[in-house]
N, C-alpha and C positions, 0 to 999 in steps of 0.2 A: 480554442483547446483541441486536443487530439481527436480526430475522428468525429467531429461535432458532438463529442461526449460533454455534457455540461456537469462539471465537478459538483458534488453536493455542497450546499452553502456552508454546513458545519466545517467541511474539509477547507475550503477556500478561505474562510474566515481564520482558522486556525494556522493555516501555512502562511497566510499574509502577515500575521502578527508574530511569526517564529523568527528569533533572531539567530539561533543556532539549530541547524538540521538534525543534531543528535539529540535524542530524548532517552533519558536514563530512568530505570526503575532501581530497586535495591540491588539486583544482581545482573542486569542486562542493560542493553541500549538498542535502540532502533535508529536509523537514519532515514529521515523522510526527504525525498528528492525535491529540490526547489521547483516551484509552480512553473517558472518560465523554462525549465528544462526538461519537463515531463514528455513533451512531444518528440524530442530528440532521444531521450533515455528509451522510451517505448520503441522507437524505431529501431534503436541499436539491439535491444533485446528481442525484436520481432515479435512483440506481444501479439500484434494483429494477425500474424500467421499461425502462432501456436496457442494462444488462448484468446480468442476473438471477443469473448464475453467480459474480458478483463482489462484494466489498465494499471500499470505498476505505479505505485506512489512511493515506495521505499523499500528498504532492506533490514534484515537482522544482522548484517555485516558478516554473516557466515554462508552466503550462498542461497538464502531463501528470501523471495520477494514478498512484499506486501502489497496487495492489490485491491482495487474497488471493482466489485461486479458491476459492470455498466447497465445491468438490466434491473438491478434492485437496490443499488448503492451499499450492499452489505461488504464487509471487510473480510478478506481471505488471505492465507498464505499459499505460496506456490514456490517449489523449489526452481531456481533458475536453470539448473542443469536438467535437460530433459523435459522442459516445461509442457505440462498438458493439464487440460481442464479437469480431467479426473483425478488429478493429484491435489486439487484446491482443498485447503482445510478451513472451514469456517472459523472465524475469530470473533466477529461482532456484528450487530445489526446495523451499527452507524459508526461513522468515523468518531464522534464523541464518545460512544461507549468504548470503542477500541482504545483510544488514549486513556480513558479513565481505568479500564481494565489492566492495561499495560503497566501504567504508573502504580497501580495497587498490587501487581504481582499476581493477577488473576488469569493471565493467559500466558501460554507458552507458545513461541513462534518457531516452529522447525519445519 
C-alpha cells in the first residue's frame, strides 16, 4: 500500500467486493479508485507533497477528492485544484459511516 499506510479494514473489504467503482445516491455519484491503482493515483495527484496526512481514495467527479486521513482513518473531501490540508472538509468518522451517509443523502461532497 502507498507510503506504508494500512488502509482501514472496512474500506479494504468494501472496495474488494465492489463490482462497479461508481456509487450512486438519489442525486449524486462518487467514484472510488480501484485499490490496485491507489498508489499510482496518489503519485499523480502528488498527495504526499500537498496533503501528506491524507491519501486519495475517490472523487465526486467534479474536481473534489475523497480522502482518508492517515492519522485517524476519518474521511474528508479536499478539492484537487490547489490541494491543501487546511481545505479538508470532514465527512465521516469511518469509511462505513461515509458510505452509509452518502447513500442516504446525509452528506454533501464539495
